[in-house]
C-alpha positions in Angstrom: -15.9 -1.8 4.2 -13.0 -0.8 6.9 -12.0 2.2 4.8 -15.4 4.4 4.8 -16.4 6.8 6.9 -15.9 7.1 10.4 -18.3 5.6 12.5 -19.7 6.6 15.9 -18.9 3.3 17.2 -14.6 3.9 15.7 -12.3 2.8 18.8 -10.6 5.6 20.8 -10.8 9.4 21.1 -7.4 10.8 20.4 -7.1 12.7 17.7 -5.3 11.3 14.6 -2.5 13.3 12.6 -1.9 12.8 8.9 1.1 14.9 7.3 0.2 15.5 3.7 2.5 16.6 1.0 0.4 19.5 -1.1 2.9 20.4 -4.0 4.1 16.7 -5.8 0.7 15.9 -8.0 0.3 16.7 -11.5 -2.9 18.7 -10.7 -1.2 21.1 -8.0 -2.4 22.0 -4.3 -5.7 23.0 -5.4 -6.7 19.0 -5.7 -4.8 18.2 -2.2 -6.6 20.9 -0.3 -9.9 20.1 -1.7 -9.4 16.3 -0.7 -8.3 17.6 2.5 -11.8 19.7 3.0 -13.5 15.9 2.1 -11.1 14.4 4.4 -12.0 16.4 7.4 -15.6 16.0 7.0 -15.7 12.5 6.8 -13.0 12.1 10.0 -13.8 13.8 13.1 -10.8 13.0 14.8 -8.8 13.6 11.9 -6.1 16.5 12.2 -3.5 17.3 9.3 0.1 18.8 8.9 0.2 20.1 5.3 3.7 20.9 3.7 4.5 23.4 0.6 5.0 26.6 -0.4 2.7 29.2 1.9 2.2 31.5 -0.7 0.3 29.1 -2.6 -1.1 27.5 0.2 -2.4 29.9 2.4 -5.1 31.5 0.1 -6.3 27.8 -0.7 -6.6 26.7 2.9 -8.1 30.6 4.0 -11.1 30.0 1.4 -12.5 27.1 3.8 -13.4 28.0 7.1 -14.0 24.2 8.3 -9.8 23.4 7.9 -8.8 26.5 10.2 -8.5 24.6 13.3 -7.6 21.3 12.2 -5.2 22.1 9.5 -1.5 23.2 10.4 0.8 24.6 7.6 4.2 23.8 7.1 6.1 26.0 4.9 8.6 24.2 2.3 10.5 26.5 -0.2 11.0 23.8 -2.5 9.3 20.9 -4.6 10.5 17.5 -5.8 9.2 17.1 -9.6 8.5 14.2 -11.6 11.4 14.2 -13.5 13.9 14.2 -10.4 15.8 11.1 -9.9 15.8 9.4 -6.4 19.5 9.6 -5.7 19.2 13.0 -6.1 16.6 14.1 -4.1 18.0 12.2 -1.6 21.3 14.1 -1.6 19.5 17.5 -2.1 16.0 16.9 -1.1 16.2 18.7 2.3 14.0 21.7 2.3 11.3 20.1 -0.2 7.5 19.5 0.9 8.2 15.7 0.6 11.0 15.4 2.7 9.3 17.6 5.3 6.1 15.3 5.0 8.5 12.6 5.9 10.1 14.1 8.5 6.9 14.8 10.2 6.4 10.9 11.2 9.7 10.6 11.5 9.8 13.2 14.7 6.5 11.3 16.3 4.5 14.3 15.1 1.8 12.2 12.5 0.9 8.7 12.0 1.1 8.5 8.9 2.7 9.9 5.2 0.7 11.0 2.0 2.0 12.4 -1.2 0.8 12.8 -4.4 4.8 13.0 -5.9 7.5 11.0 -7.9 7.3 7.4 -6.6 11.1 6.3 -6.8 11.9 9.8 -5.1 9.4 9.3 -2.2 10.5 5.5 -1.4 13.9 6.8 -1.4 13.3 9.4 1.1 11.3 7.5 3.0 13.7 4.5 3.2 16.4 7.4 4.3 14.5 9.0 6.9 12.2 6.1 8.2 14.7 3.2 7.6 13.5 -0.4 7.0 11.8 -2.2 9.9 14.3 -4.7 11.8 14.3 -8.2 9.8 12.7 -6.3 6.6 15.0 -7.1 3.3 13.2 -4.8 0.9 9.9 -2.7 1.5 7.0 -3.0 -0.7 4.1 -1.3 -2.1 0.9 -2.7 -1.7 -2.2 -1.9 -3.6 -6.0 -2.0 -3.1 -7.5 -4.2 -6.0 -11.5 -4.2 -6.6 -12.7 -7.7 -6.3 -15.7 -10.3 -5.4 -14.7 -10.5 -1.9 -17.4 -9.5 0.8 -15.0 -6.1 1.3 -15.0 -5.3 -2.2 -10.8 -5.2 -2.4 -8.2 -7.6 -2.6 -4.2 -6.8 -2.0 -1.3 -7.0 -4.2 2.2 -6.2 -3.2 4.7 -5.4 -4.5 3.4 -3.2 -7.2 6.7 -0.8 -8.2 8.9 -0.8 -4.9 12.0 -3.1 -6.4 11.4 -4.8 -9.7 12.9 -7.9 -8.3 12.0 -10.2 -5.4 14.2 -13.2 -3.7 12.7 -16.0 -1.9 12.8 -14.4 1.4 11.3 -11.2 0.0 8.3 -12.9 -1.4 8.0 -14.7 2.2 7.9 -11.5 3.7 5.6 -9.7 1.3 3.1 -12.8 2.6 3.4 -11.9 5.9 3.2 -8.0 5.6 0.3 -8.3 2.9 -1.6 -10.8 5.5 -1.2 -8.3 8.8 -2.4 -4.9 6.3 -5.2 -7.0 5.5 -6.0 -7.9 8.7 -6.0 -4.4 10.4 -6.6 -2.3 7.0 -9.5 -4.5 5.5 -10.6 -6.6 8.6 -9.9 -10.1 7.3 -9.5 -12.1 10.3 -7.8 -14.5 8.4 -6.4 -13.6 5.0 -5.5 -16.0 1.8 -2.6 -15.5 0.4 -1.6 -16.4 -3.1 1.4 -16.1 -5.3 1.2 -15.1 -8.5 2.3 -17.2 -11.3 1.6 -18.1 -14.9 -0.5 -21.6 -13.7 -1.7 -23.3 -10.5 0.1 -25.9 -11.2 3.0 -26.5 -8.6 5.7 -27.3 -11.4 5.0 -24.2 -12.9 6.8 -20.8 -12.7 10.4 -19.5 -11.8 12.6 -21.1 -9.2 11.9 -18.8 -6.8 8.5 -18.8 -6.8 8.6 -22.3 -6.6 11.0 -22.7 -3.8 8.5 -19.8 -2.2 5.5 -21.8 -2.8 7.2 -24.7 -1.0 8.2 -22.6 2.3 4.9 -20.5 2.5 2.8 -23.0 4.6 5.6 -22.9 7.6 5.2 -18.9 7.2 1.8 -18.9 7.2 1.5 -20.6 10.7 3.5 -18.1 11.8 2.0 -15.0 10.2 -1.6 -16.2 11.1 -3.2 -16.7 7.5 -4.3 -19.3 5.1 -1.8 -20.1 1.6 -4.1 -21.0 -1.2 -1.3 -21.9 -3.6 -0.6 -20.4 -6.9 -3.1 -17.9 -8.7 -3.2 -16.6 -11.9 -4.0 -12.8 -13.6 -7.8 -13.7 -13.3 -7.7 -14.4 -9.7 -6.5 -10.6 -9.0 -10.5 -9.6 -8.2 -11.2 -13.4 -7.4 -13.0 -14.1 -4.5 -10.7 -17.3 -4.0 -7.8 -14.8 -2.3 -7.5 -11.7 -0.4 -3.6 -11.3 -0.7 -1.9 -11.4 -3.7 2.3 -11.7 -3.6 4.3 -10.7 -6.3 7.6 -8.9 -7.4 7.8 -5.3 -8.3 7.5 -5.6 -12.1 4.9 -7.8 -12.3 2.8 -6.0 -10.1 3.6 -2.8 -11.3 2.6 -4.1 -14.8 -0.8 -5.8 -13.6 -2.0 -2.4 -11.7 -1.6 -0.4 -14.5 -3.3 -2.8 -16.9 -6.1 -3.0 -14.4 -6.8 0.7 -14.3 -6.3 0.9 -18.3 -8.9 -1.2 -18.7 -11.1 -0.1 -16.0 -10.7 3.5 -17.8 -11.6 1.6 -21.1 -14.4 0.2 -20.2 -16.1 3.5 -18.6 -14.9 5.1 -22.1 -16.8 2.3 -24.3 -20.0 2.8 -22.1 -19.9 6.6 -22.4 -19.6 6.2 -26.1 -22.1 3.4 -26.3 -24.8 5.2 -24.8 -23.8 8.4 -26.0 -24.4 7.1 -29.7 -28.2 8.0 -30.1 -31.2 9.2 -29.0 -32.6 5.3 -28.0 -28.9 4.9 -26.3 -29.4 8.0 -24.6 -32.7 7.2 -23.0 -31.5 4.0 -22.3 -28.6 5.4 -20.5 -31.1 7.3 -18.3 -33.4 4.2 -17.4 -30.3 2.2 -16.7 -28.4 5.4 -14.5 -28.8 4.0 -11.2 -27.2 0.9 -11.9 -24.4 2.6 -14.3 -23.4 5.1 -11.1 -23.1 1.5 -9.0 -20.6 0.2 -11.7 -18.8 3.2 -11.6 -18.3 3.1 -8.2 -17.3 -0.2 -8.2 -14.6 0.2 -11.3 -13.2 3.8 -10.3 -9.8 3.7 -9.7 -10.1 7.2 -7.7 -11.6 5.0 -5.2 -8.8 2.5 -4.2 -6.2 5.3 -4.6 -3.3 4.7 -2.4 -0.5 2.6 -2.2 1.1 1.9 1.1 4.8 1.4 1.5 5.5 -1.7 3.8 8.0 -2.5 5.7 9.5 0.5 6.7 9.3 2.4 10.3 6.8 4.7 9.7 3.3 4.2 7.3 3.7 6.3 3.8 0.8 6.3 1.6 1.9 7.2 -2.3 -1.1 8.7 -3.7 -1.2 8.9 -8.0 0.0 11.9 -8.9 -2.8 12.5 -11.1 -5.2 12.3 -7.9 -8.1 14.6 -8.1 -10.1 15.6 -5.4 -11.6 12.6 -4.8 -8.7 10.3 -5.2 -6.7 12.5 -2.3 -9.5 11.9 0.3 -9.2 8.2 -0.6 -5.6 8.2 -0.2 -5.8 10.3 3.2 -9.0 8.4 4.6 -6.4 5.1 4.3 -3.5 6.6 5.8 -5.8 7.6 8.5 -7.4 4.1 8.8 -3.8 2.5 9.5 -2.4 5.2 11.7 -5.9 4.8 14.1 -5.3 1.0 14.4 -1.8 1.4 15.1 -1.0 -0.7 11.9 2.8 -0.1 12.2 3.8 -1.5 15.7 1.5 -4.6 14.5 3.2 -4.8 11.6 6.5 -4.8 13.1 5.5 -7.3 15.9 4.4 -9.8 13.0 7.6 -9.3 10.8 9.8 -9.7 14.1 7.7 -13.2 15.0 8.3 -14.6 11.5 12.2 -13.4 11.3 12.7 -15.6 14.5 10.6 -18.3 13.2 12.5 -18.2 10.1 15.7 -18.3 12.0 14.7 -21.3 14.0 13.7 -23.2 10.8 17.4 -22.3 9.3 19.2 -23.6 12.2 17.1 -26.6 12.5 17.9 -27.2 8.5 21.6 -26.9 9.3 21.1 -29.1 12.2 19.5 -31.7 9.8 22.3 -31.5 7.3 24.6 -31.9 10.0 23.1 -34.9 11.3 23.0 -36.8 8.2 26.5 -36.5 7.7 28.6 -39.5 9.6 31.7 -37.4 10.4 30.1 -34.6 11.7 28.3 -33.9 15.8 24.9 -32.0 15.2 25.3 -28.1 16.1 29.2 -28.3 16.1 29.0 -26.4 12.3 30.4 -29.4 10.3 33.8 -29.9 12.5 35.2 -33.4 12.7 34.4 -35.7 15.4 37.4 -36.4 18.0 
């Protein structure tokens, strides 16, 4: 699995610096620092710039001797709360730990940023400070979904950056998602599907049908295989690697999946704790239950990646504990070390150029079909 601990054969020997907002999570800075401890132990080449209130963070960091040489503390007076509106943070967010975290990426000090804070505010600050990649209409948030695929995960986007998506957005999501799967999950040739209410070609909204019709041409440029429409039941399946959808649908699916995983865990806990014989059965099945817990544990796949920005930003769940924070930092580390942003930018640029060529060809064909025009003249009458 590409998102696990670093192996001895990992490419490169240079340090990888990640910028971390320590103040935005529901569990407070202590959970973030605990996650830092786990991450530092897992990744020998990882260094961290941690942003937040020095009065709060310094005692937490000083208790961990292993962090001293590899963690730099950058003081920030203010915090973006979960109640703050994105527009307000864009206007008055300078001096917050979130703003400082993103600026470290903007200034080239860090290869990626991680925050547990307000999602809307984080996207707004990242858009303002990092800007969109050339050619990107709308950034997207991509999340990992436990699946039956060999790597253990599928990728879905968008899951909340924007509630709607036009045809061009869906096509760009496919290109960006395939690049993420290739570089972050080590899927050599990702399979991409569009989430719909059925797999038949005639089903779905108009923008889904048009994206479906045009996706084969985009797949040739994006170096992925298009498998067609997929349904909700395919999200954890081995039929697809990347699921493309709008932010409204993706966010509902994500929250439903997380809630279902928690419900199953609660039901199992209740069932095996119902009586003496149930507890004895749980003891016998302990190893199997631990394997199941690891597979459906949402903390293990914590971290949505903002794709389409001129910088790599990982959004951790606001309620993440040390395990979840470590997972988000590990994801940011993996993407930074393979120079994912550079590869994504190149892929988006190639797709944009191919799209422009295709658009010109469609215009030329339309003009050629008109008897009173000369192809390429923009529709001016022949003389």
